[in-house]
N, C-alpha and C positions, 0 to 999 in steps of 0.2 A: 504494500500500500504506500510505502514511503516514496518509492520511485514514481508511482502513478501520481501521487500528490505533487511531487516535484515537477513532473512534466506538465501537469494540468494547472500548475501554479495556484494550488489551494492547500488546505490543511489535510492531514490524515483523517481527522474527524469528519470532514466534509466528504472525503472519499468513502469512508465507512458508511455514511448515510445512504450511499447509492446501493449498498448491499442489504439495507434494512427494509423490511416491509413498510408499506405506506401506513398501516395501522400502528406501527411502532415509531412513526415519526421520520421514516426514511423516504426514499424516492421509488421504492419498489423495483429496483434494478435499472431504472432509467438514469442515464448520465445527463446532467443538465447541458444545455447548448454550448455555453462558453467553454467549460472544461473539455467537452467533446471536441470542439474545434481546435483547442490547444493540443489535445492528444493526436489529432489527425495531422496537425502541423508538425508535431514531433515525429510522426511516422514519415512524413515527406522528407524530413531532414535525416532520416535513417536511424533515429534514436529508439524507436520501438516498432514492433511489427504488428500493426493493426490496420484495418480498413473500415470504411463506413458500415459494411455488412456485419462487422463484429459487434456493433452497437445495437442494431435493431434489424429484425427480419424485414425484408421488403425493400431495403435501401437499393439493392442492385436492380430490382425490377421497377422501382419507382413507387411501390405500394405505400411506403412510409410517408410520402408527402400527400397522400389522399386524405 
């Protein structure tokens, strides 16, 4: 989580919230837009191996934007 927080430019506690159910005060597995963009920028720079499809089903087919 530390590396993810570093690359997303946020705290480890914030990253932990992404893994917590909505009922428990988390995001239910969704990564907020700004840190998601930062992680994708890090991927473009070769710092991490992720793609948009790693974040949400449907990104590659365009379903996520509907």
